[in-house]
C-alpha positions as CSV (number, residue, x, y, z in Angstrom):
1,M,109.5,80.2,121.5
2,T,108.7,83.8,120.8
3,R,106.0,84.5,118.3
4,L,106.0,87.6,116.1
5,T,102.5,89.0,115.6
6,I,101.8,91.7,113.1
7,R,98.6,93.6,113.7
8,L,97.0,94.9,110.5
9,T,94.4,97.1,112.2
10,D,94.9,100.1,114.5
11,S,98.7,99.6,114.1
12,P,101.7,101.1,112.5
13,V,100.9,99.0,109.4
14,S,97.4,100.4,109.1
15,R,98.6,103.9,109.7
16,A,101.2,103.5,106.9
17,G,98.4,102.5,104.6
18,Y,96.3,105.4,105.7
19,W,99.1,107.9,104.9
20,W,99.8,106.2,101.6
21,A,96.1,106.5,100.7
22,T,96.2,110.1,101.8
23,L,99.1,110.8,99.5
24,V,97.3,109.1,96.6
25,G,94.1,111.0,97.4
26,F,96.0,114.3,97.6
27,A,97.7,113.7,94.3
28,W,94.5,112.7,92.6
29,G,92.6,115.7,94.0
30,S,95.4,118.1,93.1
31,I,95.4,116.9,89.5
32,W,91.6,117.0,88.9
33,S,90.1,119.6,91.4
34,T,88.9,122.8,89.7
35,G,87.2,124.2,92.8
36,R,88.1,125.0,96.4
37,V,90.6,122.9,98.3
38,E,90.2,123.3,102.0
39,L,91.0,121.7,105.3
40,R,87.6,121.1,106.9
41,N,86.5,118.7,109.6
42,G,90.0,117.2,109.6
43,L,89.8,116.4,105.9
44,F,91.5,117.8,102.8
45,V,88.3,118.6,100.8
46,F,88.8,118.8,97.0
47,T,85.8,120.3,95.2
48,G,85.1,120.8,91.5
49,M,86.2,117.2,90.7
50,P,84.9,115.7,87.5
51,T,82.2,113.1,88.5
52,W,84.1,110.2,86.9
53,T,87.0,110.8,89.4
54,F,85.1,109.6,92.5
55,G,82.3,107.3,93.4
56,R,78.7,108.3,94.4
57,G,78.5,111.8,95.8
58,G,82.1,111.8,96.8
59,S,84.9,109.6,97.9
60,C,87.1,109.5,101.0
61,V,90.7,108.4,100.3
62,G,92.7,108.5,103.5
63,R,92.4,112.0,104.8
64,C,91.1,113.4,101.5
65,Y,87.5,113.9,100.4
66,L,87.0,114.2,96.6
67,T,83.7,115.6,95.3
68,D,82.2,117.9,92.8
69,R,80.1,120.0,95.2
70,N,78.7,117.6,97.8
71,D,80.6,119.2,100.8
72,S,78.0,120.2,103.4
73,D,78.9,120.0,107.1
74,T,76.6,117.0,107.5
75,V,78.3,115.1,104.6
76,L,81.8,116.0,106.0
77,G,80.8,114.6,109.4
78,H,79.9,111.3,107.5
79,E,83.2,111.4,105.6
80,A,85.2,112.1,108.8
81,V,84.0,108.7,110.1
82,H,85.3,107.2,106.8
83,E,88.6,108.9,107.5
84,Q,88.8,107.2,110.9
85,Q,88.0,103.9,109.2
86,W,91.0,104.5,106.9
87,R,93.1,105.2,109.9
88,K,92.0,102.0,111.6
89,Y,92.2,99.6,108.6
90,G,94.7,101.3,106.3
91,M,94.9,99.7,102.8
92,L,92.7,96.8,104.0
93,L,89.7,99.3,103.9
94,P,89.1,99.1,100.1
95,V,89.1,95.3,100.3
96,L,86.8,95.2,103.3
97,Y,84.5,97.8,101.8
98,L,84.3,95.7,98.6
99,F,83.3,92.6,100.6
100,A,80.7,94.7,102.6
101,G,78.8,95.2,99.3
102,R,77.9,98.1,97.0
103,D,74.5,98.6,98.6
104,P,75.1,101.4,101.2
105,L,72.1,100.4,103.2
106,G,73.7,97.0,104.0
107,N,77.4,98.2,104.0
108,R,78.7,98.2,107.5
109,F,81.1,101.1,106.8
110,E,78.3,103.3,105.5
111,I,76.1,102.3,108.3
112,E,78.8,103.2,110.9
113,A,79.4,106.6,109.1
114,G,75.6,107.3,109.2
115,L,73.3,106.6,106.4
116,E,71.2,109.7,106.8
117,A,74.3,112.0,107.0
118,G,75.7,110.3,103.9
119,G,72.5,111.0,102.0
120,Y,71.4,107.4,101.7
121,L,68.0,107.6,103.4
122,R,65.9,109.8,101.1
123,G,62.5,108.2,100.7
124,A,62.5,106.3,97.3
125,R,66.3,105.6,97.5
126,Q,65.6,103.0,100.3
127,S,66.0,99.4,99.2
128,P,63.1,97.0,99.5
129,S,65.0,95.0,102.1
130,T,65.3,98.1,104.3
131,R,61.6,98.9,103.9
132,R,60.8,95.3,104.9
133,R,63.0,95.5,108.0
134,R,61.3,98.7,109.1
135,G,57.8,97.6,108.4
C-alpha cells in the first residue's frame, strides 16, 4: 500500500504559505507605509508605518519587514533570519511563534534570529530568568 505524505515544512506547502504571507505583508505595507520602501537584505522594507500596524520594533511577514524607522543593517540581518523561518514553516510560523511565547528571551525563533541583533539584550530589558541563567 502506498502512503501519501504531505510535508508541511521546507516543502511546496510551506513555500506557498510564505508567498501568501509575503503578498499580505506587501499589501499591508503598501497601504500604511509613509516612508521609504526598499529591497534590502533580501527583504521588502516598509518604513514610516504607524506603530499600531506591526509588533514590537517591527514585524517580518513573509519577505516583508514592516516598521516605523527600526531598519538598521543589524536589525535587517535579524529579520532576514525570520524571513528564512517564514520560508521553512510557511503559515505554520505564526502558530509556532505563538506557542514559543511572547517573551523574546525564551522564544526559539527570536533566539535563532539573534537576540542582540533584534535589540532584545539591552541591560534592564533582560528578564529575571535570563539574568539567573547567566549568574
